[in-house]
C-alpha positions in Angstrom: 14.7 -28.3 0.8 17.1 -25.5 0.2 17.5 -22.5 2.3 18.9 -20.1 -1.1 21.6 -20.2 -3.8 24.9 -18.7 -2.9 28.1 -17.9 -5.5 31.6 -17.4 -3.6 33.4 -14.9 -5.8 37.0 -15.0 -4.5 40.8 -15.9 -6.0 42.1 -17.6 -2.9 41.0 -21.3 -3.4 41.5 -22.5 -0.1 38.7 -20.2 1.1 36.4 -21.0 -2.0 36.6 -24.9 -0.7 35.9 -23.4 2.9 33.0 -21.8 2.3 31.7 -23.9 -0.2 32.0 -26.9 2.3 30.7 -25.2 5.2 27.5 -23.4 3.4 27.0 -26.8 1.5 27.0 -28.6 5.5 24.1 -26.1 6.4 21.7 -26.4 3.5 23.0 -23.8 0.8 23.4 -24.8 -2.9 26.7 -23.0 -3.5 28.9 -22.5 -6.9 32.2 -20.9 -6.5 34.1 -19.0 -9.2 37.8 -17.5 -9.3 37.2 -14.0 -10.8 34.8 -11.4 -11.7 34.2 -11.8 -15.3 33.7 -15.8 -14.4 31.2 -14.5 -11.7 29.1 -12.1 -13.9 29.2 -14.8 -16.3 27.3 -17.1 -14.0 25.2 -14.3 -12.5 23.6 -13.6 -16.1 23.1 -17.2 -16.7 21.5 -18.2 -13.4 19.9 -16.5 -10.4 21.8 -16.4 -7.1 20.0 -15.4 -3.4 23.3 -14.2 -2.0 26.6 -13.5 -3.6 29.6 -13.7 -1.5 32.1 -11.1 -3.2 36.4 -10.5 -2.4 36.9 -6.9 -3.2 40.7 -7.2 -4.6 40.7 -9.8 -7.3 43.3 -10.1 -10.3 41.5 -8.0 -13.9 37.8 -7.5 -12.9 37.5 -6.5 -9.1 34.9 -6.8 -6.8 33.7 -3.2 -6.9 33.3 -3.4 -10.8 31.5 -6.6 -10.4 29.0 -4.9 -8.0 28.9 -2.0 -10.2 28.0 -4.0 -13.1 25.1 -6.0 -11.2 23.6 -2.6 -10.4 23.8 -1.7 -14.4 22.5 -4.7 -15.3 19.6 -5.3 -12.4 20.8 -8.4 -11.3 18.9 -9.1 -8.2 21.4 -10.6 -6.0 22.4 -9.3 -2.5 26.0 -9.2 -2.0 27.7 -9.5 1.1 31.7 -8.2 0.5 34.1 -9.8 2.0 37.5 -8.8 2.3 41.1 -8.9 4.2 42.2 -5.5 3.2 39.4 -3.5 4.5 39.6 0.2 4.2 36.6 3.1 5.0 36.7 4.0 1.3 36.4 0.7 0.0 33.8 0.2 2.7 31.8 3.5 1.7 32.0 2.4 -2.2 30.7 -0.8 -1.8 27.8 0.3 0.2 26.8 3.1 -2.2 27.0 0.8 -4.9 24.2 -1.0 -3.2 25.9 -3.9 -1.1 24.2 -5.8 1.6 26.9 -6.0 4.1 30.7 -5.8 4.4 32.5 -8.3 6.6 35.8 -8.0 7.1 38.7 -11.2 7.1 38.9 -13.1 9.3 35.6 -13.7 10.7 33.7 -16.1 11.9 31.3 -18.8 10.4 28.4 -18.3 12.8 29.2 -14.5 12.0 28.7 -14.8 8.2 25.7 -17.2 8.6 23.7 -14.4 10.2 24.2 -12.0 7.7 23.3 -14.7 4.9 20.3 -15.1 6.6 19.6 -11.5 7.2 20.6 -11.0 3.6 18.4 -13.5 2.1 15.3 -12.4 4.1 16.1 -8.6 2.5 16.2 -10.2 -0.7 13.1 -12.2 -0.4 11.2 -9.4 0.9 12.4 -7.5 -2.2 11.1 -9.9 -4.6 7.9 -10.4 -3.0 7.5 -6.3 -3.4 8.2 -6.8 -6.9 5.8 -9.4 -7.6 3.1 -7.2 -6.0 3.8 -4.2 -7.9 3.4 -6.3 -10.8 0.3 -8.1 -9.8 -0.8 -4.9 -9.2 0.1 -3.7 -12.4 -1.8 -6.7 -14.6 -4.9 -6.3 -12.2 -5.1 -2.5 -13.0 -5.3 -1.6 -9.3 -1.9 0.1 -10.0 -3.8 2.3 -12.7 -5.0 6.0 -12.5 -8.3 7.5 -11.1 -10.7 7.3 -14.1 -13.1 10.3 -14.1 -14.0 13.5 -15.6 -17.0 14.4 -13.2 -17.2 17.5 -11.3 -16.8 15.8 -8.0 -13.9 13.3 -9.1 -11.9 16.6 -10.6 -12.1 17.9 -7.5 -10.6 15.1 -5.4 -8.0 15.2 -8.3 -7.5 18.4 -7.4 -8.0 17.3 -3.5 -5.1 14.8 -4.1 -2.7 17.2 -5.5 -2.7 19.4 -2.9 -2.2 16.7 0.0 0.3 14.4 -1.7 3.2 16.8 -1.4 2.5 17.2 2.1 3.9 14.4 4.6 0.7 14.3 6.9 -1.3 11.4 7.7 -4.2 11.1 5.7 -7.6 9.6 6.5 -10.1 8.1 3.6 -13.4 7.9 3.9 -16.1 6.1 1.4 -18.3 3.3 1.2 -17.0 0.1 0.5 -16.3 -0.3 -3.3 -15.5 3.4 -4.1 -11.7 3.0 -4.7 -10.2 4.1 -1.4 -6.9 2.4 -2.2 -7.2 3.5 -5.9 -6.9 7.0 -3.9 -4.0 6.3 -1.2 -2.3 5.1 -4.4 -2.7 8.0 -6.4 -1.4 10.4 -3.0 1.6 8.3 -3.1 2.4 8.4 -6.9 2.3 12.4 -6.8 4.4 12.4 -3.6 8.1 13.0 -2.9 8.0 9.0 -1.9 7.0 7.7 -5.4 10.0 6.1 -5.7 9.8 3.9 -2.6 7.3 1.4 -1.8 3.5 1.6 -1.4 2.8 -1.3 0.9 -1.0 -2.0 1.7 -2.5 -4.1 4.2 -6.1 -4.8 5.0 -6.5 -4.5 8.9 -9.6 -6.6 8.8 -8.2 -9.6 7.8 -5.7 -10.6 10.5 -6.2 -11.3 14.3 -4.5 -8.8 16.6 -1.2 -11.1 16.9 -1.0 -11.7 13.3 -2.0 -7.8 12.7 1.4 -7.1 14.9 3.6 -9.7 13.7 2.8 -8.9 10.0 2.9 -4.8 10.6 5.8 -4.6 12.8 7.8 -7.9 11.9 9.3 -10.6 14.4 12.4 -12.0 15.8 14.0 -15.6 15.5 12.4 -17.4 18.2 9.6 -14.7 19.4 7.4 -17.8 18.9 7.0 -21.2 17.8 7.1 -21.2 14.3 9.5 -18.1 14.2 12.5 -19.9 12.4 13.9 -17.0 11.3 13.7 -13.3 12.0 11.0 -11.6 9.6 11.1 -7.8 8.7 7.7 -6.4 8.8 5.3 -4.4 6.5 6.3 -1.1 8.3 9.9 -2.0 8.1 9.6 -2.6 4.1 7.7 0.8 3.5 10.5 2.8 5.0 11.0 5.6 2.9 7.4 5.2 1.3 4.1 4.7 2.4 2.2 2.4 4.4 -1.8 2.3 3.1 -3.8 0.6 6.3 -7.0 -0.5 4.7 -10.1 -1.0 7.1 -8.8 0.9 9.9 -12.0 0.7 11.8 -11.4 -3.1 12.4 -8.2 -2.7 14.4 -8.4 -4.5 17.7 -8.6 -2.3 20.8 -5.5 -3.4 22.7 -3.4 -3.0 19.1 -4.6 0.6 18.6 -2.3 1.8 21.9 0.8 0.2 19.7 -0.2 1.4 16.3 -0.3 5.2 18.0 3.1 5.1 19.6 4.2 4.0 16.1 2.2 7.0 14.6 3.7 9.5 17.5 7.7 8.6 17.5 8.3 6.9 13.9 9.1 3.5 16.2 8.4 0.0 15.7 9.8 -3.0 17.7 9.6 -6.6 16.5 7.7 -9.1 18.4 10.0 -10.6 20.9 12.5 -7.7 20.1 14.2 -5.6 22.7 15.5 -2.6 20.1 13.1 0.0 18.6 13.6 0.6 14.9 13.2 4.4 13.9 11.2 4.4 10.3 10.4 7.1 8.1 7.1 6.0 6.8 4.1 8.1 5.5 0.6 7.1 7.1 -2.6 6.8 5.0 -5.6 4.9 6.4 -9.0 4.6 5.0 -12.5 3.2 6.8 -16.4 3.1 5.3 -16.9 3.2 9.1 -17.9 6.0 11.4 -14.7 6.5 13.5 -16.6 8.9 15.9 -19.3 6.5 16.9 -16.9 3.4 17.2 -15.1 6.3 19.8 -18.3 6.8 21.9 -18.7 2.7 21.9 -14.8 2.2 23.4 -14.5 0.3 20.2 -11.5 2.9 18.9 -9.4 4.8 20.4 -10.0 9.0 20.6 -6.2 9.8 20.7 -5.7 7.7 17.6 -8.7 9.1 15.9 -7.8 12.3 16.7 -4.1 11.4 15.2 -5.5 9.7 12.2 -7.6 12.5 11.4 -5.5 15.1 10.2 -6.7 15.4 6.7 -9.9 14.1 5.6 -10.9 13.1 2.1 -13.9 11.8 1.1 -14.5 9.5 -1.5 -17.9 10.2 -3.7 -20.3 6.9 -4.0 -21.0 6.1 -7.9 -24.5 7.2 -8.1 -22.7 10.9 -7.7 -20.7 10.4 -10.5 -22.6 8.9 -12.9 -21.5 10.5 -15.7 -18.3 8.9 -15.2 -19.7 5.7 -15.9 -19.0 5.5 -19.6 -15.4 6.0 -19.0 -15.3 3.1 -16.2 -16.9 0.7 -18.6 -14.0 1.6 -21.5 -11.5 1.0 -18.8 -12.6 -2.2 -17.8 -13.3 -3.7 -21.7 -9.9 -2.4 -22.0 -8.5 -3.9 -18.7 -10.0 -7.7 -19.7 -9.2 -7.6 -23.2 -12.6 -7.9 -24.2 -13.5 -6.9 -27.9 -16.9 -5.5 -26.5 -19.2 -2.1 -27.1 -22.2 -1.5 -24.9 -25.1 -0.1 -27.0 -26.5 3.1 -26.0 -29.7 1.7 -24.1 -27.1 -0.2 -22.3 -25.5 2.2 -21.3 -28.2 4.4 -19.9 -29.3 1.5 -17.9 -26.2 1.3 -16.0 -26.6 5.1 -15.3 -30.0 4.5 -14.0 -29.2 1.8 -11.6 -28.3 1.9 -7.7 -24.7 0.9 -7.4 -24.6 -0.3 -3.8 -21.8 -1.7 -4.5 -20.0 1.1 -6.4 -17.1 1.0 -8.7 -16.5 -2.5 -7.5 -19.8 -4.0 -8.4 -19.6 -1.9 -11.8 -16.5 -4.1 -12.7 -17.6 -7.4 -11.8 -20.8 -6.7 -14.1 -18.8 -5.8 -16.7 -16.4 -8.9 -16.5 -19.6 -10.9 -16.0 -21.8 -9.7 -18.9 -18.7 -9.5 -21.6 -18.1 -13.1 -20.8 -21.5 -14.4 -20.7 -22.4 -12.1 -24.0 -21.5 -13.9 -27.5 -22.2 -11.0 -29.3 -19.6 -8.1 -29.6 -22.3 -5.0 -29.1 -24.2 -5.3 -25.4 -27.5 -4.8 -25.5 -29.9 -3.7 -22.6 -31.3 -7.1 -22.6 -28.1 -8.8 -21.6 -28.7 -6.6 -18.3 -31.6 -8.0 -17.8 -30.3 -9.0 -14.6 -30.1 -5.6 -13.0 -33.1 -4.2 -10.9 -33.5 -0.6 -11.7 -34.9 1.2 -8.8 -33.1 4.9 -8.8 -35.5 7.3 -8.0 -34.9 11.0 -8.6 -33.1 12.5 -6.0 -34.7 15.4 -4.1 -33.9 18.2 -1.7 -34.4 16.7 1.7 -37.0 18.4 4.3 -35.5 19.4 7.5 -37.8 16.9 9.0 -36.0 14.0 7.0 -33.2 15.4 7.8 -33.8 15.5 11.3 -35.1 11.7 11.2 -31.8 10.9 9.3 -29.7 11.6 12.3 -28.2 9.0 14.5 -29.5 8.3 17.8 -26.2 8.5 19.4 -25.0 10.3 22.5 -22.2 12.8 21.4 -20.1 15.6 22.5 -21.5 18.8 20.7 -18.2 18.8 18.3 -18.3 15.2 17.6 -22.4 15.9 16.8 -21.8 19.1 14.9 -19.1 17.5 12.5 -20.9 14.6 12.3 -24.1 16.1 10.8 -22.4 18.5 8.7 -21.3 15.5 7.0 -24.5 14.0 6.6 -26.1 17.1 5.2 -23.4 17.7 2.8 -24.0 13.8 1.4 -27.9 14.6 1.3 -27.6 17.5 -0.6 -25.0 16.0 -3.1 -22.3 17.8 -1.4 -24.0 21.3 -2.2 -22.5 23.6 0.1 -24.9 26.7 -0.3 -28.1 24.0 -0.3 -26.1 22.5 3.1 -25.6 26.2 4.5 -29.4 27.1 4.0 -30.5 23.4 5.7 -27.9 24.0 8.8 -29.2 27.5 9.1 -25.8 29.3 8.6 -24.0 31.1 5.8 -21.9 29.9 3.5 -18.5 31.6 5.3 -19.6 29.9 8.4 -20.3 26.8 7.0 -16.6 27.0 5.2 -14.9 27.5 8.7 -16.6 24.6 10.2 -15.4 22.5 7.5 -11.9 23.9 8.0 -11.9 23.8 11.9 -13.4 19.9 11.0 -10.6 19.1 8.4 -13.9 17.9 6.2 -12.8 18.0 2.9 -15.4 18.0 0.6 -15.2 16.7 -3.2 -18.6 18.3 -4.0 -19.5 21.3 -5.6 
């Protein structure tokens, strides 16, 4: 199996032959040309992982080839090879996007190391492009849908949070769209033209999570055949989204805290620290305060993550958005369907335990199984409607709903305020009345505890 495809561009015939033979010997597929125009013709016809490019050539020189490659968005990584190295040419090539600048004479081993690094970087960029394309196809890279009061308030909060560099903790039930909120924060930030990298922390063991986030050096473990850049490094300059943050193994939490505090990571098996510029956004559907009390989550990490908290409302708090969401899901899948008024009312009455994710799955299933263009309430008969009108809870109900956890007074108060806001549909006046404090005091406490409510 080939290790990659390389194009050698040099006007010296002996050097072209030497590089072709040596690189073919170690497992690369190699083609060679003598001038810049031939190189561009090859690059327009075929894909190459790496271009080994001489700067000084007749007619079209290396810098002009590199400039044209960037203009035409040819994705090959370029390693400049030249015996006429000057500071000016080095700076020019790097500004134009060259991966590395190697002076002649050079050792073959040195060149092979640079080629391996360039291929790993090039593959990671292609993986990132494929991920972005897939997200666009799936609709997950779209905009937040909704015009209800709580969604308009959520969008207002996002617009205020996004321009900052602060860490954000997104709270909400499973299926509410926490990753979509994270993407919206990224897209409205000054990092929007840089990568947004998401990872579900619950999907990895401690060892795999560390190598996935921080990368590893060649030989760090048995299967580490080459160096790998971690997702944190790929996200450099952009945003790293850590979903299910409550699932991070306790022993790895110290390393994550160090990364948050210093911006530095160390690849598995490495000896050097790498300084990154990454914004961290986290999400969880778990009460982290309770995990802290149970010694399952570090208190110092919780306080470092909880700089800004954004609460994503469940679907039952934004029933008015259901028609918009239904239309969006129908368009996303290209269905030629329309929901009747009765069917839409049934959707509004259903208790969406799975939130927006469950709604999306129901719409997809119904549109596939229904042969008629109009979807009726009968087509949704598999949904068991059990919604009851929401009433103002009594104080006794409020007391019974509290968790019997032994928390500090501050932790108890913060958790209790969040619970009360949820029980009264986020109405601050009603919440203040139940808490037997005035609205201003509630506002100050919410500000003190970094509780950002999307409710009116």
